[in-house]
ZAMARGU-4260 file (C-alpha; in steps of 0.2 Angstrom, whole numbers, plus 5000, padded with zeros to 4 digits):
<rodrens>
0) 4712/5092/4929 | 4696/5098/4938 | 4695/5117/4944 | 4677/5118/4948 | 4672/5126/4965
5) 4690/5133/4967 | 4692/5152/4971 | 4700/5162/4957 | 4716/5166/4967 | 4719/5148/4972
10) 4716/5143/4954 | 4730/5155/4948 | 4742/5147/4961 | 4737/5130/4955 | 4740/5134/4937
15) 4757/5142/4941 | 4762/5126/4950 | 4757/5116/4935 | 4767/5127/4923 | 4782/5125/4935
20) 4780/5106/4934 | 4779/5106/4915 | 4795/5117/4915 | 4804/5104/4926 | 4798/5090/4916
25) 4805/5098/4900 | 4821/5101/4908 | 4823/5084/4915 | 4818/5076/4898 | 4832/5086/4890
30) 4845/5079/4902 | 4838/5062/4900 | 4842/5062/4881 | 4839/5046/4872 | 4840/5034/4886
35) 4823/5026/4888 | 4824/5021/4906 | 4827/5040/4911 | 4813/5045/4900 | 4801/5033/4908
40) 4807/5039/4925 | 4804/5057/4920 | 4786/5053/4914 | 4782/5044/4930 | 4788/5058/4940
45) 4777/5070/4930 | 4762/5060/4932 | 4765/5059/4950 | 4766/5078/4951 | 4750/5080/4942
50) 4741/5068/4953 | 4747/5077/4968 | 4741/5094/4962 | 4724/5086/4957 | 4721/5080/4975
55) 4726/5097/4982 | 4714/5106/4971 | 4700/5094/4975 | 4702/5095/4994 | 4705/5114/4994
60) 4722/5113/5003 | 4733/5128/5004 | 4744/5133/4989 | 4760/5128/4997 | 4756/5112/5006
65) 4763/5100/4992 | 4780/5109/4991 | 4781/5109/5010 | 4778/5091/5013 | 4785/5082/4998
70) 4803/5077/5000 | 4815/5085/4988 | 4816/5076/4971 | 4833/5068/4968 | 4842/5069/4951
75) 4854/5058/4943 | 4873/5060/4946 | 4878/5077/4938 | 4860/5082/4935 | 4852/5099/4938
80) 4850/5106/4955 | 4832/5106/4962 | 4827/5122/4972 | 4820/5118/4989 | 4811/5129/5001
85) 4817/5137/5017 | 4805/5128/5029 | 4820/5117/5033 | 4838/5119/5033 | 4848/5112/5019
90) 4855/5098/5030 | 4837/5093/5035 | 4832/5092/5017 | 4847/5081/5013 | 4844/5070/5028
95) 4827/5066/5020 | 4836/5057/5005 | 4840/5039/5007 | 4852/5028/4997 | 4845/5014/4987
100) 4851/5001/5000 | 4853/5003/5019 | 4870/4996/5018 | 4877/5010/5007 | 4888/5023/5013
105) 4879/5040/5012 | 4889/5057/5012 | 4883/5075/5013 | 4890/5090/5005 | 4885/5108/5007
110) 4895/5122/4998 | 4893/5138/4988 | 4898/5129/4972 | 4890/5113/4965 | 4907/5105/4962
115) 4913/5109/4980 | 4897/5102/4987 | 4900/5085/4977 | 4918/5084/4983 | 4912/5087/5001
120) 4900/5073/4999 | 4913/5061/4992 | 4925/5067/5006 | 4912/5063/5019 | 4911/5045/5012
125) 4930/5043/5012 | 4930/5048/5030 | 4917/5036/5035 | 4927/5022/5026 | 4942/5027/5036
130) 4931/5027/5052 | 4924/5010/5048 | 4942/5002/5047 | 4951/5012/5060 | 4948/4999/5074
135) 4957/4986/5063 | 4973/4996/5064 | 4975/4993/5083 | 4969/4975/5080 | 4983/4972/5067
140) 4996/4977/5080 | 4989/4967/5095 | 4984/4951/5086 | 4996/4950/5071 | 5004/4933/5072
145) 5018/4937/5060 | 5029/4947/5072 | 5029/4965/5078 | 5039/4972/5063 | 5026/4965/5051
150) 5012/4971/5062 | 5019/4989/5063 | 5022/4990/5045 | 5004/4983/5042 | 4997/4997/5053
155) 5007/5010/5044 | 5002/5004/5027 | 4983/5004/5032 | 4984/5022/5038 | 4992/5027/5021
160) 4980/5017/5011 | 4964/5024/5019 | 4965/5043/5017 | 4953/5057/5016 | 4955/5056/4997
165) 4943/5044/4989 | 4952/5035/4975 | 4937/5029/4965 | 4926/5045/4968 | 4916/5042/4952
170) 4908/5027/4961 | 4901/5039/4974 | 4885/5043/4965 | 4876/5059/4968 | 4858/5054/4970
175) 4851/5071/4976 | 4857/5089/4970 | 4848/5103/4980 | 4849/5122/4980 | 4843/5133/4993
180) 4847/5152/4991 | 4866/5153/4987 | 4869/5135/4994 | 4871/5119/4985 | 4868/5102/4993
185) 4873/5085/4987 | 4869/5068/4994 | 4881/5054/4987 | 4879/5036/4990 | 4892/5022/4988
190) 4890/5003/4990 | 4903/4995/5001 | 4907/4984/4986 | 4912/5000/4976 | 4921/5007/4991
195) 4931/4991/4993 | 4936/4990/4974 | 4952/5000/4975 | 4958/4990/4991 | 4953/4974/4983
200) 4964/4978/4968 | 4978/4982/4980 | 4975/4966/4990 | 4975/4955/4974 | 4991/4963/4967
205) 5000/4962/4984 | 4994/4944/4987 | 5001/4938/4970 | 5018/4948/4973 | 5019/4939/4990
210) 5017/4922/4982 | 5030/4926/4969 | 5043/4932/4981 | 5040/4917/4992 | 5044/4906/4977
215) 5060/4916/4973 | 5065/4915/4991 | 5063/4896/4991 | 5073/4894/4975 | 5087/4907/4978
220) 5104/4900/4982 | 5113/4917/4983 | 5112/4922/5002 | 5111/4941/5000 | 5098/4939/4986
225) 5088/4926/4997 | 5088/4939/5012 | 5083/4953/5000 | 5068/4942/4993 | 5062/4939/5011
230) 5064/4957/5015 | 5054/4962/5000 | 5041/4949/5003 | 5039/4954/5021 | 5036/4972/5016
235) 5023/4966/5002 | 5015/4954/5014 | 5012/4968/5027 | 5004/4979/5014 | 4993/4965/5009
240) 4988/4962/5027 | 4983/4981/5028 | 4972/4979/5012 | 4964/4964/5019 | 4960/4972/5036
245) 4952/4986/5026 | 4942/4974/5016 | 4936/4965/5032 | 4931/4982/5039 | 4920/4985/5024
250) 4913/4967/5026 | 4922/4960/5011 | 4931/4943/5013 | 4945/4938/5001 | 4954/4922/4997
255) 4971/4923/5004 | 4983/4908/5001 | 4998/4920/5003 | 4996/4918/5022 | 5002/4900/5022
260) 5016/4904/5009 | 5022/4918/5020 | 5022/4907/5036 | 5032/4894/5028 | 5045/4907/5021
265) 5046/4916/5038 | 5050/4899/5046 | 5063/4895/5033 | 5071/4912/5034 | 5073/4911/5053
270) 5082/4895/5051 | 5093/4902/5037 | 5096/4918/5047 | 5101/4908/5062 | 5114/4898/5053
275) 5120/4911/5041 | 5139/4915/5044 | 5156/4917/5035 | 5164/4900/5034 | 5183/4900/5032
280) 5194/4887/5025 | 5212/4888/5018 | 5222/4879/5005 | 5237/4882/5015 | 5236/4871/5030
285) 5254/4866/5033 | 5270/4876/5036 | 5271/4895/5033 | 5255/4896/5022 | 5246/4889/5038
290) 5253/4904/5048 | 5246/4916/5035 | 5229/4908/5035 | 5228/4909/5054 | 5232/4928/5053
295) 5219/4931/5040 | 5206/4922/5050 | 5210/4933/5065 | 5207/4948/5054 | 5191/4941/5047
300) 5185/4936/5065 | 5188/4954/5072 | 5175/4961/5059 | 5163/4947/5055 | 5154/4932/5062
305) 5166/4919/5054 | 5168/4901/5058 | 5182/4890/5054 | 5171/4875/5050 | 5162/4866/5036
310) 5150/4877/5027 | 5132/4875/5032 | 5122/4890/5026 | 5131/4906/5022 | 5146/4912/5013
315) 5161/4901/5011 | 5178/4910/5011 | 5192/4900/5004 | 5210/4907/5006 | 5224/4902/4995
320) 5241/4910/5001 | 5257/4909/4990 | 5274/4905/4996 | 5283/4921/5001 | 5296/4928/4989
325) 5310/4939/4995 | 5323/4948/4984 | 5335/4962/4986 | 5330/4980/4980 | 5336/4998/4981
330) 5328/5000/4998 | 5334/4983/5005 | 5326/4966/5005 | 5308/4965/5000 | 5297/4950/5004
335) 5280/4948/4995 | 5265/4937/5000 | 5252/4934/4987 | 5234/4929/4994 | 5218/4925/4985
340) 5201/4924/4993 | 5187/4916/4985 | 5169/4919/4990 | 5156/4905/4986 | 5140/4897/4991
345) 5142/4882/5002 | 5138/4872/4987 | 5152/4879/4978 | 5145/4892/4967 | 5158/4906/4965
350) 5152/4924/4970 | 5168/4934/4970 | 5187/4933/4970 | 5199/4945/4980 | 5217/4947/4979
355) 5230/4955/4990 | 5249/4957/4988 | 5256/4961/5005 | 5274/4967/5007 | 5287/4969/5020
360) 5304/4978/5018 | 5320/4975/5028 | 5334/4987/5027 | 5347/4974/5034 | 5341/4956/5031
365) 5327/4945/5026 | 5322/4941/5044 | 5318/4960/5046 | 5308/4960/5030 | 5298/4944/5035
370) 5294/4952/5052 | 5287/4967/5044 | 5277/4957/5032 | 5269/4948/5046 | 5264/4965/5054
375) 5257/4970/5038 | 5246/4954/5037 | 5240/4958/5054 | 5236/4976/5052 | 5240/4982/5035
380) 5228/4993/5024 | 5226/4979/5011 | 5212/4972/5021 | 5201/4988/5018 | 5198/4983/5000
385) 5193/4965/5005 | 5182/4973/5019 | 5172/4984/5006 | 5167/4968/4997 | 5164/4957/5012
390) 5153/4971/5020 | 5140/4968/5006 | 5138/4951/5012 | 5132/4955/5029 | 5114/4952/5033
395) 5104/4965/5043
</rodrens>
């Protein structure tokens, strides 16, 4: 360095600045540790500082000119905080710092604690992510081709996925740590690829789940399980759409073969749902058993969508009524009807078997007992046990 023709007081100031730069270099070197790339960066920064001081001393500029015009030096994530002057506000100092790429999302944080300042910067990035994708929320409702219920669930899921909490906060790198008085300021940057990473993981998982549930739906013969598979797939698909909308808002496109799979499943489900019913048949089609079968059908029809026809798609109910047996007892004559109801698929796979023994008691004769038996078949409590099982086979 050259100090000729420099007044003594300015010389002292320059010498002080050199010592401050040396102190900063030593501190930064300690933080850099054994990493060669960091050490090279520290050395380059030091040489730049010396050259700047040399130029100022040569041209006789004021002692504070370099500190006033040089943008605040940034540090690596978690590095020491650099003291900045009061010529600008903390926000103005932070605004001078740029991310490595113009497409990166930049966040600012100012607080009385270093950790709080970093968290504020990360929160700022999260809020910007939310802002970038918020317009997609309404679009998913207005343009969704999979139905209003899917669109509504997708919008709800999107709002839940994008919150003020940044899931991968560690990817929001602090590129500048500044200190001004009692205030700490942080500039954090995050690439859109990093911002999209947690949503991409969600998307891929939900996409794979949708494809799996679509396959389960196609292969499922149990009507209730088939309906449940569709219900789960619809919920999963809506959440997948939400993640996809977020990715699109961040400029990331993802392959999505689950859309075609869901369209096919949705079409098949609509056909299945339109044809689903209880289909009634009886092994007693003549004489007295035919009468009991008719009465049971009436009770079923009063509570369910039941058809007395060949089973197409739904639950097949097959009734087997016994012959009525009457015998005299201590209270009179008692007549008993034994009925079995089998629930199966239309293809014959059995799901359940129900039984009911319905009684009628007559104090005087068998005709009275049979009349009371008929009333009990029409309105007796025995049907409640059957109903508790049959209710489980309703489709929402």
